[in-house]
C-alpha positions in Angstrom: 0.0 0.0 0.0 2.9 2.4 0.8 4.2 2.0 -2.7 1.0 2.8 -4.5 0.9 5.9 -6.8 -2.1 7.2 -4.9 0.2 8.0 -1.9 1.5 10.9 -3.9 -1.7 12.7 -2.9 -0.1 13.2 0.6 1.5 16.4 -0.9 -1.6 17.6 -2.7 -4.8 19.2 -1.4 -6.9 16.3 -2.3 -5.9 14.1 0.6 -9.2 13.2 2.2 -10.6 11.7 -0.9 -8.6 9.1 -2.7 -6.2 8.0 0.2 -9.0 7.9 2.8 -11.3 5.9 0.5 -8.4 3.4 0.0 -7.8 3.1 3.8 -11.5 2.6 4.4 -11.7 -0.2 1.8 -8.6 -2.0 3.2 -10.1 -1.9 6.7 -13.3 -3.5 5.3 -11.2 -6.1 3.5 -9.5 -7.2 6.8 -12.8 -7.3 8.7 -11.0 -6.6 11.9 -11.2 -3.9 14.6 -8.2 -1.9 13.4 -7.3 1.5 11.9 -5.1 2.6 9.0 -3.4 6.0 9.4 -1.3 8.2 7.2 1.0 10.8 8.7 3.2 13.3 6.8 6.8 14.3 7.5 5.5 16.7 10.2 3.9 13.8 12.1 0.4 15.2 11.4 -2.4 12.6 10.8 -3.6 13.5 7.3 -5.7 10.5 6.5 -7.4 7.6 8.4 -9.8 4.8 7.8 -11.7 6.3 10.8 -13.1 9.6 9.5 -13.2 11.1 13.1 -9.4 10.9 13.3 -8.5 12.8 10.1 -6.7 16.1 10.7 -6.7 15.6 14.5 -3.3 16.8 15.2 0.1 15.1 15.3 0.8 11.5 16.1 2.2 11.4 19.7 3.8 8.0 19.0 5.7 9.3 16.0 9.3 8.1 16.6 10.2 5.9 13.7 13.9 5.0 13.1 13.5 2.7 10.1 11.7 2.5 6.8 9.4 -0.2 8.1 8.8 -2.1 11.4 6.5 -2.6 14.3 6.1 -1.5 17.9 3.8 -1.4 20.9 2.3 1.7 22.4 -0.3 1.9 25.2 -1.7 -1.7 24.6 -1.8 -1.0 20.9 0.2 -2.7 18.3 1.5 -0.8 15.3 3.0 -1.8 11.9 4.4 1.0 9.8 6.0 1.5 6.4 7.6 4.7 5.0 6.0 6.3 1.9 8.2 7.5 -0.9 7.2 9.6 -3.9 6.6 7.6 -7.0 8.4 10.3 -9.1 11.5 10.3 -6.7 12.4 7.2 -4.8 14.5 9.2 -2.4 11.8 11.7 -1.4 10.0 10.7 1.8 6.3 11.7 2.0 5.5 10.2 5.4 4.4 6.9 6.9 1.5 4.5 6.6 0.5 2.8 9.8 -1.7 -0.1 10.9 -3.0 0.3 14.4 -4.5 -2.6 16.3 -5.8 -2.6 19.9 -4.5 -5.8 21.6 -7.6 -5.8 23.8 -9.4 -7.1 20.8 -7.4 -10.4 21.2 -9.6 -11.1 24.3 -12.3 -12.3 22.0 -10.0 -15.2 20.8 -9.2 -16.2 24.4 -11.6 -18.8 25.7 -12.7 -18.6 29.3 -14.9 -20.8 31.3 -15.3 -21.9 34.9 -13.0 -24.8 34.3 -10.1 -22.9 32.5 -8.9 -19.7 31.0 -6.4 -18.3 28.5 -4.4 -15.1 28.5 -1.5 -13.4 26.8 1.5 -12.0 28.7 4.4 -9.8 27.5 7.7 -11.0 28.9 9.5 -7.7 29.7 6.7 -5.4 30.7 4.5 -8.1 32.3 1.5 -6.7 30.4 -1.5 -9.1 30.4 -4.3 -9.5 27.9 -7.3 -11.5 29.1 -8.4 -12.5 32.5 -5.8 -11.7 35.1 -4.9 -15.1 36.6 -4.6 -15.8 40.3 -1.7 -18.1 39.7 1.9 -17.0 39.3 4.0 -18.7 36.7 7.5 -17.8 35.6 8.6 -18.2 32.0 11.6 -20.5 31.7 11.4 -21.8 28.2 9.7 -21.1 24.9 7.3 -24.0 25.4 6.4 -25.8 28.7 3.7 -27.3 30.8 3.5 -27.3 34.6 1.1 -28.3 37.4 0.2 -25.5 39.8 -2.4 -26.2 42.5 -5.6 -27.4 40.9 -4.5 -26.3 37.4 -2.5 -27.7 34.6 -0.9 -24.8 32.8 0.8 -24.8 29.3 2.4 -21.9 27.6 4.2 -21.2 24.3 6.0 -18.3 22.8 4.3 -16.5 19.9 6.1 -15.8 16.6 6.6 -12.9 14.3 5.9 -9.4 15.6 4.4 -10.8 18.8 7.5 -12.9 19.7 7.8 -11.1 23.0 4.4 -12.4 24.0 3.5 -15.8 25.5 0.1 -17.4 25.3 -1.0 -19.3 28.4 -3.8 -21.8 28.9 -4.8 -23.1 32.3 -7.4 -25.9 32.9 -8.4 -27.7 36.0 -6.7 -31.0 36.5 -9.9 -33.0 36.9 -11.1 -31.7 33.5 -7.8 -32.1 31.8 -7.4 -35.7 33.0 -11.1 -36.7 32.6 -10.4 -38.1 29.1 -7.5 -40.2 30.5 -9.7 -41.4 33.4 -12.5 -42.2 31.1 -10.1 -44.1 28.8 -8.9 -46.2 31.8 -12.4 -47.0 32.8 -13.2 -47.9 29.2 -10.2 -50.2 29.1 -11.1 -51.8 32.4 -14.6 -52.5 31.2 -13.2 -53.8 27.9 -10.3 -55.9 29.4 -12.4 -59.1 29.9 -13.5 -59.1 26.3 -9.9 -58.3 25.1 -8.6 -61.2 27.3 -11.2 -63.6 25.8 -10.2 -62.4 22.3 -6.5 -63.0 23.1 -7.2 -66.5 24.4 -9.3 -67.3 21.3 -6.6 -66.1 18.9 -3.9 -67.9 21.0 -5.9 -71.1 20.8 -6.3 -70.8 17.1 -2.6 -70.0 16.5 -1.5 -72.8 18.9 -3.6 -75.3 17.0 -1.9 -74.4 13.7 1.6 -74.2 15.3 1.7 -76.5 18.2 -0.1 -79.5 16.6 2.4 -79.8 13.7 5.3 -79.5 16.2 3.7 -82.3 18.3 3.5 -84.5 15.2 7.1 -83.8 14.4 8.0 -84.7 18.0 6.1 -88.0 17.8 7.8 -89.0 14.5 11.2 -88.1 16.0 10.5 -90.2 19.1 9.4 -93.2 17.0 12.6 -92.9 14.9 14.8 -92.8 18.0 13.1 -95.9 19.4 12.8 -97.9 16.2 15.8 -96.6 14.2 13.6 -96.6 11.2 14.5 -93.6 9.0 12.0 -94.5 6.3 9.2 -92.7 8.0 7.5 -89.7 6.5 5.9 -86.6 8.0 2.7 -85.8 6.1 2.0 -82.0 6.3 0.3 -80.0 3.6 0.8 -76.4 4.9 3.1 -74.1 3.0 4.1 -71.8 6.0 7.3 -72.0 8.0 6.1 -75.2 9.8 5.4 -76.8 6.4 8.9 -75.9 5.2 10.3 -77.4 8.4 8.4 -80.6 7.8 9.7 -80.7 4.2 13.3 -80.2 5.4 12.7 -82.9 8.0 11.5 -85.4 5.4 14.5 -84.5 3.2 16.7 -85.2 6.2 15.1 -88.5 6.9 15.6 -89.6 3.3 19.2 -88.6 3.3 19.7 -90.3 6.7 18.1 -93.5 5.4 20.4 -93.5 2.3 23.5 -92.6 4.4 22.8 -95.3 7.0 22.3 -97.8 4.3 25.6 -96.9 2.7 27.2 -96.9 6.2 25.8 -100.3 7.0 27.0 -101.6 3.6 30.5 -100.1 4.3 30.7 -101.6 7.8 29.5 -105.0 6.6 32.1 -104.9 3.8 34.9 -103.9 6.1 33.9 -106.5 8.7 33.8 -109.3 6.1 37.1 -108.2 4.4 38.8 -107.9 7.8 37.9 -111.4 8.7 38.9 -112.7 5.3 42.3 -110.9 5.6 43.0 -111.9 9.2 43.0 -115.6 8.3 45.9 -115.6 5.8 47.7 -112.9 7.8 47.7 -115.1 10.9 49.0 -118.0 8.8 51.8 -115.7 7.4 52.7 -114.5 10.9 52.7 -118.1 12.2 54.9 -119.5 9.4 57.3 -116.5 9.7 57.7 -117.1 13.4 58.2 -120.8 12.8 61.0 -120.1 10.3 62.7 -117.6 12.6 62.5 -120.0 15.6 63.1 -123.5 14.2 64.8 -123.2 10.9 68.5 -122.5 10.4 68.4 -119.4 8.2 71.3 -117.3 7.0 71.5 -113.7 8.2 70.0 -112.4 4.9 67.2 -114.9 5.0 66.5 -114.1 8.7 66.2 -110.4 7.8 63.8 -111.2 5.0 61.6 -113.4 7.1 61.7 -110.9 10.0 60.5 -108.1 7.7 57.7 -110.4 6.5 56.6 -111.0 10.1 56.9 -107.4 11.1 54.9 -106.2 8.0 52.3 -108.8 8.6 51.9 -107.7 12.3 51.7 -104.1 11.1 48.9 -105.0 8.6 47.1 -107.0 11.2 47.2 -104.1 13.6 45.7 -101.8 11.0 42.9 -104.4 10.2 42.1 -104.6 14.0 41.9 -100.7 14.1 39.7 -100.5 11.0 37.5 -103.2 12.4 37.0 -101.5 15.7 36.2 -98.1 14.0 33.6 -99.9 11.8 32.1 -101.5 14.9 31.8 -98.1 16.7 30.3 -96.3 13.7 27.8 -99.0 13.1 26.9 -99.2 16.8 28.0 -102.8 17.2 30.8 -102.2 19.6 29.8 -104.0 22.8 30.4 -102.0 26.0 30.4 -104.2 29.1 30.2 -102.0 32.2 31.5 -103.3 35.5 33.0 -102.1 38.7 36.7 -101.8 38.6 39.7 -100.5 40.5 41.2 -97.9 38.1 44.5 -97.8 39.9 45.0 -101.5 39.3 44.1 -101.2 35.6 46.6 -98.4 35.2 49.4 -100.4 36.9 48.7 -103.3 34.6 49.0 -101.0 31.6 52.2 -99.5 33.0 53.8 -103.0 33.4 52.8 -104.1 29.9 54.6 -101.2 28.1 57.5 -100.8 30.5 59.8 -103.1 28.4 59.3 -100.8 25.4 60.4 -97.8 27.4 63.4 -99.7 28.8 64.5 -100.8 25.3 64.7 -97.1 24.2 66.4 -96.1 27.5 63.6 -93.8 28.5 62.7 -92.8 32.1 59.3 -94.3 32.7 57.3 -93.3 35.8 53.9 -93.8 37.3 52.5 -91.1 39.7 49.3 -91.5 41.7 49.8 -88.9 44.5 46.7 -86.9 43.5 44.5 -89.9 43.2 41.9 -90.9 45.8 41.2 -94.6 45.6 37.8 -95.2 44.1 35.7 -97.8 42.3 34.2 -96.7 39.0 31.8 -98.3 36.5 33.4 -98.6 33.1 34.4 -101.1 30.4 37.7 -102.6 31.5 38.8 -103.7 28.1 38.1 -100.3 26.4 39.7 -98.4 29.3 42.9 -100.4 29.1 43.0 -100.2 25.3 42.8 -96.4 25.5 45.6 -96.1 28.1 47.8 -98.6 26.2 47.3 -96.6 23.0 48.3 -93.4 24.7 51.4 -94.9 26.3 52.5 -96.7 23.1 52.2 -93.5 21.2 54.2 -91.5 23.8 57.0 -94.1 23.8 57.0 -94.5 20.0 57.6 -90.8 19.4 60.0 -90.1 22.2 63.7 -90.7 21.4 65.2 -89.6 24.7 64.0 -88.2 28.0 61.0 -89.5 29.8 57.4 -90.7 29.6 55.3 -90.2 32.7 51.9 -91.7 33.5 49.8 -89.7 36.0 46.4 -90.3 37.6 44.3 -87.8 39.6 40.8 -87.5 41.0 39.8 -84.3 39.1 36.1 -84.2 38.2 35.9 -88.0 38.2 39.1 -89.5 36.8 41.9 -87.9 34.9 44.8 -89.8 33.3 47.7 -87.9 31.9 50.5 -89.2 29.7 53.4 -86.8 29.4 56.4 -87.3 27.1 59.5 -85.3 26.0 59.1 -86.4 22.4 58.8 -84.7 19.0 55.9 -82.4 20.1 53.2 -81.0 17.9 52.6 -77.6 16.3 49.3 -76.0 17.2 48.2 -75.9 13.5 48.8 -79.7 13.2 46.8 -80.6 16.3 43.5 -81.1 14.5 44.9 -83.7 12.2 45.7 -86.2 14.9 42.1 -87.3 15.6 41.3 -88.0 11.9 41.6 -91.6 10.5 44.8 -92.4 8.6 46.1 -88.9 9.3 49.7 -88.3 10.5 51.9 -85.3 11.0 54.3 -84.5 8.2 57.7 -84.1 9.9 61.0 -85.9 9.8 60.7 -87.7 13.2 57.2 -88.9 12.8 57.8 -90.2 9.3 60.5 -92.5 10.7 58.0 -94.3 12.9 55.6 -96.9 11.6 52.0 -96.1 12.3 48.6 -96.5 10.7 47.2 -93.1 11.8 44.3 -94.8 13.5 45.5 -94.9 17.2 44.4 -91.5 18.4 41.2 -91.5 16.3 40.2 -94.9 17.6 41.1 -93.9 21.2 39.0 -90.8 21.1 36.0 -92.7 19.7 36.4 -95.4 22.4 36.6 -92.7 25.1 33.3 -91.2 23.9 31.8 -94.7 23.9 32.4 -94.9 27.7 31.5 -91.3 28.5 35.0 -89.9 28.4 37.2 -87.7 26.2 40.8 -87.3 25.1 42.6 -84.0 24.6 46.2 -83.2 23.5 48.4 -80.3 24.5 51.9 -79.3 23.2 54.0 -76.2 23.3 55.5 -77.0 19.8 58.0 -79.2 18.0 60.6 -81.0 20.2 58.8 -79.8 23.3 56.8 -83.0 24.1 53.1 -83.8 24.3 50.6 -84.1 27.1 47.6 -86.4 26.4 44.7 -86.2 28.8 42.1 -89.0 29.1 39.2 -88.0 31.3 36.1 -89.8 32.5 33.5 -87.5 34.2 31.6 -90.3 35.9 31.1 -89.7 39.7 32.8 -92.5 41.7 30.5 -95.0 43.4 32.5 -94.7 46.6 35.8 -93.2 47.7 38.3 -94.4 50.3 41.2 -92.6 51.8 44.4 -94.5 51.6 
């Protein structure tokens, strides 16, 4: 409006016509209780949307220091803009003002017996609306607080009224009535919600739990009957159906695998028995020739090699046969009460000549052992200990082999040697069938690579385990054979 050409009339004698009509029309357009004023450079009011204010002297609030802006004066809000001549942009003709009485804002502030609203100016403490009986300090742009029986919220206004805050106070019982009503509603509704949840849970459990129960039943039947040809019939396509399909695939694979395993075990067993008969004959004839025939040194060496090779092959066949029995579940475990100390002493005496032949220090230590009687398979127990002792003596060229027994978490048998040792990266190979460590010392010793693998399987068969420890090559090995069975009774020696 300040830039319209009609404002040039400020310096003419026709002021009260065109400019005033413009101001009156704009006031009607806004449809608010406000007033437009035009003052000249002398601060005289020369036009107004209110005809009674035209030519009524100077504007006492005239103290503008910018081309446009806003200010407050006596509970009135003013917005002003400087008017320049259209023919000279640097020539000031006066100011155009919009005057608005802030008391008119009271019509927008709701008030009732349960709450009220008001406006407050921060610096001058001016208030528009019902003066509240509560005192509330302004600490932030937006906040809510509980004071007495009221809940009060306030927020800073924006724009030209940014120094003002709008407050709204309402009684707590009214403010919280919706919350209380909602709680009552939920309490009344909770039995129906509970019934709905139970119904939904029952429906879902029927579709989820029932297939799982069927899967469990089939699994139990398979465990009891060892029949892997069973089939789980389930037509659903959800996750349970996918699980059933995978389970059927697993059963099919297991059935084929077990058939192949049984065929392999049967073949190995038959072949082993077929090979053992001629081998025993070869060993017998070789021993007869060595003992009773007068052979030359060259002939004696040849026959001795035949006997040793036959013994080596027979040992391998026995190992393969034992592994096949374990894998097929046909290895018999005969559990009986036994004195473990006596068994260990028997094993020690059996291999002591081997250690003496190599000039090794061979010791048996039982200081940490509490005499006890355990239930285990005597034959398997002795076979495991003998395998560990034989291995230790075989791969130890000088030094010592020590057999220790202690009552740690049941029974713990340690076989320590000062032999060739094992690198950590090679440790995993030792418990695989026909696997041996590739180094110079181990390659000089005859072995099938079945001893430790067989011993570990036998240990698992009687509820035990075998672990190996070594600090590296040429630093020896410690083999631990543990059985976690609790002793039947213990006696102090």
